[in-house]
N, C-alpha and C positions, 0 to 999 in steps of 0.2 A: 468462593468456593463453585465446583461445578455441580449444579443444581440436576440438570436433566441432559440427556445424550438422545436426539431424536435421529434414526437414520432410515431412508427409503429407497428403495429399488436400486441398491448398491451392491453390485458384485452378486451374491449368494443369499443377500439380506432381502426379503420382501419390505417388511416394516419392523423395526423394532423401536422401543422407547424405554430409557432406563432413567430413575430417577436413584441418584447416587445419594450418600449420607454423609455425616462427619467421620472423622478420625478414618481408618483402614478399610477400604473398600477393596476386595479381591475376586478376580474373575477367574474361574477355573473352567475345564471342559475336556474332552478328547482333541487329541490332535487331530488337527484338519475342520475342527467345528466352527471357526471363524472366528477366532479371538485374535489373529492378525489383521482381519478384516476390520474388525471394531476400533483396535487402534489407529488402523490406516485410515479410516472414517474421520477421528478425532484430528488427526493430521491433516487431513485434507481441509476441514472446517476450520484451521487455523490458517490456512493460506498455503498448503503442500501443493507440490505439483499434481495435476491431475491429469490422467488418462482418459480416454472417451471410453475405453473398454470397460471401465468400472461400473457404467450404467448397465442396469439387469438387462438381459436379454427380453426383448418385446417391449420394453417400457421406453419412454419419450424423454424420461429425464431421472435424476437422482437427486436425492435432496440429503444434507446432513446440517443438523441445528445443534449449537450448544447454549444452554441457558445458564449463566454466571450469577452468582450474588457477590456483590463489592460491598465488603465489611470494613475493609481497611482505609482509613483516611489518606495515605499517603497513595493507596492504588487509585483512589477516586480521583484524588487530583491530578494524577497523571493520566488518566482515561479522559478527564474534561480538558487538561491541557493538549489531547491529540484533537480535540473537536467534537468529541462524541458525547451526546446528552445521553445522561442515564435516568432511567425508568424504573422508579421505587427501588434505587440502588441494585438494579439488575441489566446485566449486558446480554442481548441475543444476538449471537453471532451465527449468520446464515448462507451457505452456498448450494446454489441450485445448479446442477449440472445438466447441459443438453448437447446434442451434437453439435450445435453451431457455436454456443458460448456457454460462458459461466456468469452465473448472476450473485454478486456479492452484496451482503447487506448487515449492517449492524443497528439493531434496534428499529428495523424496517427501512432504515435509509440506506441507500447504494453507496458503497465505498470501493476502494481499491483495494488490491490483494495486499499491497504494502502495509495499508491502514489495518487491515485484520491481522496481520503478522505483530504490528506494532502494540495493537491492543493484546493479542494473545500473550506476547511477551511479559506484559503486566500481569496477567491472571493465572499462567499455568508453566509449568516446567515439565517438559517429556523427556523421559531418560529412556532411550530405546538402544538398540546395537549398535548404530550408527555413532552416535555420542560417546558409546563406550569406546568405541575405535579411536575416536579423535583425542583420548587420553594419550594415545601413541605420538601424538604431534605437540610440539613445544609450544605452538602459538595457543592451544589449549590451556596450558599450563598458565600462561601469561594472563589469558581470561581468566579463569579461577581466583586467581590472587587478585585480579583487579576487582573483581565482583565480590571477594571477601574484604575489600579495601575501602568499597566504595564511600562509607561514611567519611571514612579519613582525607577520601581524596578531597572530597567537598568541590567537586565539579572542575578539579586540576585537570583531569583526565581529557575532559569535552574541551576543555581551554588549549590543551594541548594538540588536539587533532586541529582545530580551527588554523592555530598557528602554523601548523604543518602544512594545511590546505593552502593557506596565504602564501608560505614560504614557497612551496611547489610552484605556484602561479607565476610569483617573481621570478623566479629562476628558469621557468620557461620564456617568460616575457623578454627577459635578457636575452638568453639563447636567440630567441627569434628576431630580436631587432639588431643583432650585431651583422651590420652590413658595410660592405665596402665602400671606400670613399666615393669611387667613380660610379657605382651603382647607387649610391645615396644620392649623388646629384642627377642622374639621370630620373631616377624616381621623383625628386623633386619637381625636376621641369614638366615630366608628364602629369603628375597630379596637380600641380599649377595651370597645365592647359586644360585639364577635366574641369577643375574647380570653376575657372573663368568662364567655360562653355555653360556651365548649369548656372552660375550667378548672374550671367548676362541676358539669360533666358528669362529672369524674373516669373518663374512658374508660381501658378497659383493653384490651390486645391480646388478640384472641381472644375478647371477651367476647359478641359478639353470636350467635356459634356456640352457644355454653352457653347463652345465653337462650334460643334458637330449640328448643334440645333439651329444655329444662326447660319451655318454652311446650306444645310437642307433647304432653309427657308429663300435664301437668295439664289442659288442655283435651281428652284422651282418658282422662281419670281414670276415668269410669264404664265405660267398654268394659273398661279394664286392670281394674279389681276385679272384673269379671263374669268376665273369663277365668280370671283367677287362680282364681276360686272354683270354676269348673267344672272346670278342670284339678286342684284339690286333692281335689275330690270324687271323680274317676276314679283318683287316686293313692292316697287314704287307707286307711285300716282299714275302710272301710265296705262293704257287702253289695255284692260284684259289682265291686269296684275292682281297679285291677292289684294293691295290696299282697296283698288278700285271696286272690287267683289265685297269687300269687308263694310265700304261706303254704303253700297247699295243695299246690302242686307240690313245695315243698321236702320238706312231711310224708311224699308219696309216695316220692319219692327217697329219702329216710332208710330205708324201710323194705326196700328192694331194693338199696342200696348193698354191701351186706355180699355179696351173690351176684355182683356182677361190678364189677370195678375201672373199667371204663369209666363207670359209673353214677358213682361218685364224683366224677370231672372235671364230669359235669353237674351234680351236686350241689353242688358248690364255685362254680359258675359262677352258678347261680341264687341260693345264698346272696351271692356278690358282688353281682349284681344286684338284691337286696333291700335289702341295705345302702344300696346307691346312692340307690333310691326313697325310702327311709327319711330320707336326709340332704337330698334335695330336698324333700321333703313338710315338713321341718322347717323349712327357707329360705324356703320359699313362704310358709306359715304366719307365720313371723317378719316377711315384709316384707308381709303382707295387714294385720297389727295394727298397723305403724308407718307405712302409706300413709295420706297425707292428701291429700284432693281439695279443700282448703279454697279458694274463690272468691277472698278476699282476696289470696292470694300471686298467683294467676294475673292479677288486674288490675296488681297491682304490676310483674310480669314484662311485662305488655303495654305498660304505659307505659314503661316502662324501654326496651323494643325499639323504641317510638316515637320517643323521643328519640334513639337511636342513630342510627338511620336516616334522622332528621331532619337530624342534624349531619352525617352523610354525603353525604346529598342537597346540601347547602351548600357543604363545605369539601373534600370527598376520597371517593374511592370507597371506601377502605378505613379503618379507625381509624389505622394507621400514618400515610396521607398525611394524615388530619384533623390528628393531633398533630404532623406536620411543617409544614403550614400554620400552625398554633399558633407554631410556634417561629419562622417567617418574619413572622409577625406582631409576636410579641413584639421580634425583632429592628428590624424597621423602625418599631415604635412607639418604643423608645427611641432610634432616631436622630432622630425627629420631636420627641419631649419633650427632646433635647437637640441641637436643630437647629442653633444656632449654633455650638456646641462642635463638633457634629459636621463642618458645613461646613468650618470653621476647620481641623479636622484633616487633612481631605480636601485643603484647599488647600496646607497645608504639604507634605503626602506629595509632592503635585505638583510643588512647589517643588523639592523636594529631588531627585527622579525627573528632572527637566528637567534640572537642574544637572549630575547624574551624566551623564546623556544627552550634553550639549553636552560635558563633559569628555573622554569618551571618543571623541565625533564630530569633535573637535578633533584629539586623537591620531591617530584612523583618517585623516584629513584630510592630516596630516604625511606621514605612512606612504605613502598613496596617491600624491602628489607627488613623493616620493622614487623610488617604485616606478616610476610613471609615465614618468618621466625616463629610467630605466635599461630599461624595455619600450619605450619609444621608439626608442631605438639598435638594441635586439636586433631588432625588428620591421623597421627601416630597412636593416639589414644583410641580413635575412633576404630581404628584396623585391628587394634589388640581386642576391643570389644566384638570383631567379626571373626575371630579365631586365628588373626596372624600374631601368635604368642611370641615370636622373637623378631618380630619385624623391626627393621629400622629404615626409616623415612626422612627425606631431607629436600629443600628446596633450595635449589642453586639459583643465585641471580648474580648474572655476570653483565659486563658491559660489552655492548656489541661496538664493532668497527664503525658502521655506518647508522645514523639514527634513522626511524621512521615515524609514522603517525602516532604509533604506542611510546615512542621515547626512546632512551638509550639502552633499555635492558633486553636483556636475552635470560628467560626463565626456565627452568628444566626441573621437573621431578624425579628423584632418584630413591631408588629402592633397594632393601636386601631382604628377602624373606625366610633365609637361613643362616644360622649361627656361624660366623668364619667368614661368611660371603662379602665381597666389597659392594659398597652401593654403588648401582650402576643405573643409566637411564631405565626408565619404567618399561618403554616397548621393547628393551633388550632380554628381559626376564620373567615378565610377567605373562601367564596363561590366561586363558579366556575366563576362568573361574576368578582367579586372582584379580584380573582387570574388571571385572563385574564389581568385586567387593570394594576395592580400590575407588570406582566410581560412587558407590554407596555412600562410603566414608566420606567422600567430598561432597556429597549432596546433603547426608546429614550436619555437616558441618555448617555448610553455606544457608541451609534452612534456618539455622538460627540466628540469620546475619541478613537476611530480605525479608521482604512483606509477601513474595510469592505464596499466595492461598493453597493452591492446588499444585500436586505433584504426581506424575503417573510414570510407572515403573514398568518397563517390559522388558523381558528375558534376564531380569537382576538376578535368577537364579541359574543361570547357565553354569555348567561345570562344578556345584556344589550338592552336597547331600550331608546327612548325618549331623555332627554337633554343628557345623558350620551353619549348613541350613538353617538349623534353630536360631543360633545366633545373628543370621540376617534376618529372620522373621522378628526377631526380639528388638533389631534396629528399626526395621520400618515400623514397629508399633511406637517404638519411642518418638521417629518423627510424627508420628501421626498423632501423637498429643497435642501438637499445636498447629497442625498441617492437614488437610484432606489428603490422603495418600490412595491412589487407584493403582493397583498392582495386578496384571496378569502373572500366573504362576501354575506351576506342574507340581510344585512340591507340597507335602501334607503339613509340614511345619508353618508354613506361610498361610497356607489357608487357615488352619487350625486358629491362628491368631487374628483372623478377621473381626473387625466388628459388624460387617456387613458382607454378606457372600454372596456371589450371582454365579448361576450355572448357565454355561453357554453349549446349545446343543445344535447338531443339524440334523434335519429331517430330509430324508428322501423317499420319494416314490418313482414311478415308472418314467416320469417324464418332468419332475420338478424336485430341487434341492435348495433347501431353505434354512438358513440359520436364524435361531431366536436365543432370547435370553429371559431369564427370569429370578428374581430373589428369592433366595431360599431360606427358611425359616428353622429353628434349630436342628429339629428332626432330620430335615432334609440335607443341612449342614453336615451332619455327621453321618451321613448315607453317603454323600459325594466324597468325605474323607475317606470313608471305606473303599471307596473304589478307588481314590490315589493309592491307597497303602496296600488293598489286595487285588487290584487288577480286576481280571474277568470274572474271579468266583470269590463272593464276598462271605464268609463264614460268620458265626457268632462273635469268636476269637476278633476277628478284624473289626466288626461293628464295636466291639468293646473297647479294643484300643483305641478306635477312632473318637468313641465319647471321651476317655480317659485323656485324650489329647485335647480334645477341646475344653475341657474342665480345667486341665492343669494351663492351658494358654489363658484362660479366663481369669484365674487366681493370680497368674503373673502379672495381667494388664493392672489387675485391682490393686496390686501392690504398689505398681509404677505411678498409679494415677491418684 
């Protein structure tokens, strides 16, 4: 569940920190107090798109952090499978926004936005207006049925997507390799020429660098020979050389060494230097005797360098890339030379993959139809509990003309909210308030079939009031028996049902606006209920009504739990 939300320098928020609790957490406040910013901050933390405008004016960065406890074994395994190490069964997701970049971390380690989204999908389910609108699209209906059927699927849906990907790759490969005979023969001739040119060169990795070094040496042979000769003259036994002066120094020190122990040290050091100079002289002399500045070798190296560079200019920036290009040409040439056999092999493989795909797609279709029938009944019961008293609901599973990564099924939700009305596609008849209740019914059913611990509802109370609002509040409380529910609401019925209530407030002064949030105690919660019920003027009667509403909600929850 979500333990803590920390937000800093985001929009009109200076800094807030909220500790959430089990069961039903309800956030209320005046319009414009910053409730949408709070939900937006959670979406940002979970990898949502970010505009740099959200960083508070005059701040260098914005920060959003979510701390989760992971109590479910399946959820822990999924997170570990993503490569995330848990710290005392907790996950800290952090996103720091600056003008230049966004820094994403999980448990202190830098990660990609995609990784944050994957982890977030395991931990939390957010229902907002966008998701509510997604119910108007059939793709969402298929997703809901598949989520309900996840255990029955036993990984078949993932296998189907992998097979479809393989099928598409094979289809593209077949299409891309359909080559007319005359074109194929020309391509073979050209590829043979390229491959022969590369193979005859016998390229060796690192060869160019060695050739360049040798070329520099030979092209500067005269300067090298002259320089070595001059050095040898300065350090050999010739008159005035370093060696002669060292010998004279050793002779002088030898005469006086017996009078002073310190001079003995000098003598030994000079003798060591003389030995070193003698060794160097010997090495220089030997190298001068072996040194060959032949122009024939220089010409050969120059030609080899030209060949290597020419091949790199044609086929790749490095020797490794040239050799890799040769491998690709060799593979393509083999396919072209054995074209008929290659095409036949591809077609046979395509047939096998398609056959496997169709088999699994048929199995999944059977599962979907069975699960759709069960889901249909569960959603209808949930809708009636949400004051759709005469509702009829159906899930239609049809076979598509063309298959996709999701298989062969086209799924659509149908609904009738009034007696005598035909079942019609959900998007054709549902109002905003009805759509929000349908989504809540779906969430309530799915909540019993997956391990996501935390659910967030924003704008779930759009377009409802009275008895319907009370039934929505009761449904949220039922979901909150087994899940942590966080709900932003404007309705007193939902606020009264809260196990923990928070107030979001906006404070203004002459040049500063700031949103803040605080947890309410029982008395403060009643006061906030009274504000929602009574508006600007809160009378004793309104306060009494708010207190009774809170007590009745508590009694209802105690009976349920």
